[in-house]
C-alpha positions in Angstrom: -6.4 -18.5 9.1 -9.4 -16.0 10.9 -9.5 -11.9 10.4 -7.4 -10.3 13.3 -4.9 -13.3 13.5 -1.8 -11.9 13.7 1.0 -13.4 11.5 4.4 -13.1 11.1 5.9 -14.4 8.0 8.8 -14.0 5.6 8.9 -13.4 2.3 10.1 -12.4 -1.1 8.8 -10.5 -3.5 9.6 -10.5 -7.3 8.2 -9.1 -10.5 7.7 -10.7 -13.7 11.5 -9.8 -15.0 13.0 -12.0 -11.6 13.9 -8.7 -9.8 13.4 -8.7 -6.0 11.1 -5.8 -5.0 11.4 -6.4 -1.3 12.0 -9.4 1.5 11.5 -10.6 5.5 13.7 -12.5 6.6 13.3 -14.8 9.9 16.0 -12.3 11.8 13.7 -9.4 10.3 10.4 -10.6 9.6 7.2 -8.9 8.6 4.9 -8.8 11.2 1.1 -7.5 11.1 -2.8 -7.7 12.2 -5.3 -8.9 9.4 -8.2 -6.9 8.9 -6.3 -3.6 9.8 -5.2 -2.4 6.0 -1.5 -3.5 6.5 -0.9 -5.2 3.5 -1.8 -4.9 0.3 -5.0 -6.6 -0.7 -4.3 -9.7 -2.7 -1.7 -10.4 -0.4 -3.7 -10.1 2.4 -6.4 -12.7 1.2 -3.8 -15.0 0.2 -2.5 -15.1 3.7 -5.9 -15.3 5.1 -5.9 -18.8 3.0 -3.2 -20.1 4.9 -3.2 -21.8 8.0 -0.3 -23.4 9.9 2.9 -22.2 11.2 5.5 -23.6 8.4 2.9 -23.4 6.0 4.5 -21.9 2.3 3.1 -20.6 0.0 3.8 -18.5 -3.7 1.6 -16.5 -5.1 1.3 -13.8 -7.4 -1.2 -10.6 -6.9 -2.6 -8.9 -9.8 -1.3 -4.6 -10.0 -5.4 -4.1 -9.2 -4.8 -6.0 -6.1 -1.8 -4.9 -5.5 -0.8 -1.2 -6.0 -3.2 0.1 -8.7 -2.5 0.3 -12.6 0.4 2.8 -13.6 -1.9 6.1 -15.1 -0.4 8.8 -16.8 -2.1 11.4 -15.5 -0.8 11.2 -12.3 3.2 12.0 -15.0 3.5 16.0 -14.2 6.0 18.3 -15.3 7.0 21.4 -13.1 9.1 24.0 -13.9 12.8 23.8 -12.1 12.1 27.6 -10.4 9.0 26.0 -8.6 10.7 23.4 -7.2 11.1 24.5 -3.4 14.4 21.9 -3.2 16.4 22.9 -6.6 18.5 20.3 -6.3 16.9 16.7 -7.4 18.1 14.6 -8.9 16.8 11.5 -11.4 15.9 8.7 -9.3 15.2 10.5 -6.0 12.3 10.0 -3.8 10.9 13.6 -2.2 8.0 14.7 -0.6 5.1 16.7 -2.6 2.0 18.6 -1.9 -0.8 19.4 -4.0 -2.0 22.6 -4.1 -5.4 21.1 -4.2 -5.4 19.1 -0.8 -2.2 20.1 0.6 -1.7 16.3 1.7 2.2 15.4 1.1 2.8 12.3 -1.0 6.3 10.4 -2.2 7.0 11.0 -5.6 9.8 10.1 -7.8 12.0 12.6 -9.8 12.0 10.9 -13.2 13.3 13.5 -15.6 14.6 16.6 -15.4 15.1 18.1 -18.8 14.7 21.9 -20.4 14.0 23.4 -17.3 11.0 21.3 -16.2 11.6 17.8 -13.6 9.2 15.3 -14.2 7.4 14.2 -11.3 6.1 10.4 -11.2 2.9 10.3 -8.2 2.3 6.2 -9.3 3.9 3.9 -6.3 7.0 2.3 -7.6 5.1 -0.7 -7.8 1.8 0.6 -10.0 1.4 -1.8 -12.8 3.5 -4.2 -11.8 2.1 -8.2 -10.9 3.5 -9.3 -8.1 4.7 -12.8 -7.5 5.7 -13.1 -3.4 7.2 -16.0 -1.9 5.8 -16.9 1.6 6.5 -19.2 4.8 4.3 -18.9 7.7 6.3 -18.2 11.1 4.1 -17.3 13.7 -0.1 -17.1 13.9 -1.5 -15.7 17.0 -5.3 -15.4 17.1 -7.2 -12.5 17.0 -8.0 -10.6 20.4 -12.0 -10.9 22.2 -14.3 -8.4 20.5 -11.9 -7.7 17.0 -12.9 -4.8 15.0 -11.5 -5.1 11.5 -10.8 -1.4 9.9 -13.1 -1.8 7.4 -15.8 -2.3 10.3 -14.9 0.6 12.1 -14.8 2.9 8.6 -18.5 1.6 8.1 -19.5 2.3 12.1 -17.6 5.7 12.4 -19.4 6.7 8.6 -22.5 5.9 10.3 -22.2 7.6 13.7 -21.1 10.8 11.6 -25.0 11.0 9.8 -26.7 10.1 13.6 -24.6 13.4 14.9 -25.8 15.5 11.6 -22.0 15.2 10.3 -22.8 13.8 6.8 -25.3 16.0 4.7 -26.2 13.5 1.9 -30.1 12.4 0.4 -30.4 9.2 2.9 -29.7 11.7 5.6 -32.5 11.4 8.8 
């Protein structure tokens, strides 16, 4: 399959325990354009190796090409009086922004104990190898003059340097 192709597929995603974490059916398939950072790296790499409508494949994406390793540093305890929504519950996903960049991100409340709420900022599938059973339903050729997300990012960085937006050592 060519980079930039739009692929429509079904999948069942499972963990090592056999627990299903996601799926797409023929009635509600997954559709995405390759090369646009619309799927996890390891999943897209395997899809790009497939070439025919009707092709089926089972593959494992290791944690590093999925959602990364589980990082203990991404777990924080916050006093309940500092939690804007004081009615959080264990297992709940909430949006929280850090004081460093202010960008909100989804976090999971993993415990409430001794007046502290424990928030896990790791992706729920971090540290997991993911198994996918996939069937390709449709493949559309890439549009003429397709430019991938990676190529766009590289181009924008080069343009920023030319326009004086990057004062790094290699500037001019």
